[in-house]
N, C-alpha and C positions, 0 to 999 in steps of 0.2 A: 504494499499500499505506499502511497506518495503522500506528499504534503498537501496537495490540492484536494485529495479525498478525504483526509483527515480533518482540514479544516471545514468542508462542505458537511461532514458527518456532525462535527462539533456544533456548527450553526443550527443544523436540523434539529438535533436533540436539544439544543436551547431554546428553539422556537416551539417545540412540543412542550417543554417545560412551561413556557410562557403562557401557551395556549391552554394547557391543563389548568393552570393558576387562575386563568380568567373563567373558564368554565366552572371550577370550583367556586370561586367568589359570588357567581351568578347563582348558583344552587344553595348557598348557605342562607338560612333562615333571616329574615330582616331583624335588625335590633328593634325590639319594643320599647318605646318611650312614652312618657306620660303628656298626653295631648292638653293636659290641664296645667302644664308647668307654670305657666305665666300667672294664673289665678293663686295657685299655691304659693308662689313667690310673694306675692301681695299679703296673704296672711300667714307668712313665717313668723314675724314678729309676735303676732297673738298665739300662736302655738308655742313659741318659745318662752313667752311669759307664763303660759298655762305650765309648762314644764318646770320651771324655775319655781312656780308656787308649789309644787310638790315637794322641792327641795326645802324651801322655807319653812313650810308648815309641817315637816316631817311626817308627811301624808302618804308615803309610799305604801300601796297594798301589798298584802301578804298573799300569794298565789300558791295553792297546795292542788294536788290531784289525788283523789282518793276514789280508786275503782274506774268508773264511767262517770264521774262528776269532777268539775272543776271548782273549787271554792275560792273566793277572792274576798278576804278579810280587810275592810277599811277602818281607818281610825276614828270615822263618824259617819252616822247614817248619810247616805249617798243615792243620787239619782243620775243615770246616765246611759252610756253605751258602751258596749264590749264588742270589737270587730277582730275576728280571726281572718288573717292574711296568710294564705299558703305560698310561700316563695316559688315552689314548682310548678304551680297551676293556679291562676287566679280565678278559673272559674268555680273553685272550692272555696272562695272566699264567704264568710259567714258575718252577720253582726246581730247582736241580742240588745235589746232595751232591758234595762233593770231598774228596779226601785227597791232598796231593801229596807223601807219604811224606817221603823224605830231600831232595827237591828243594824249590825254592822258588817254583816257577811252575805254576799249574793253567790248563788250556786248556778251552774251551767251544766246541762247534760251533755256529754261528749259521745253519746250512742251513734250518731250520723257522721261523726267526723273522722276523717282519715288518720291514721296513725303517722307519726312523724314530726318533723319541724313545723312550727307556726310562729307568725309574728302576732302578738297580742297587743292591741291598742286600746287603751281605757282613757275614755272621755267621761268625766262625771262632775257633778256640781254638789258641793256640801257647805253649809252655812254661808250661802251666798258668794261662794267662790268656784272658778273654774278650774278643772285639774286636767292635765293630759300625761299619761303614762304608756311607755313601750316597753315589750319584755317579750324575749325569744322564750317560748316554751316547747317541750317536746311531749307530745301526746303518746302514751304507751298503750 
């Protein structure tokens, strides 16, 4: 084999490599992004203030899982919303309203929830103050 054939073969292999990378890039799933990013950016300060309120008031809830129930103990009676966000599949996301009345514990059934990691977002109001708390939980 002479130099000319080697150069042509090298160029052909390189061109096939570039072509295969182009085909691969077109077949990769599209990056999913939040279409509401601007609106969420506008409310960032409000959310940050609610997260800071949890720290100021030492109001971090205690989350425990007992069998097929998730118990959330608050420092004071609370009313709000619990959101379960599934990192691997957003179609499994769920939200529940709660009002623990005079008690301090809210309980959620986990029977219909898939096992594995979940992002738990708690939004509640207690004593005329708004709170926001994020926690990663693993449902067994």
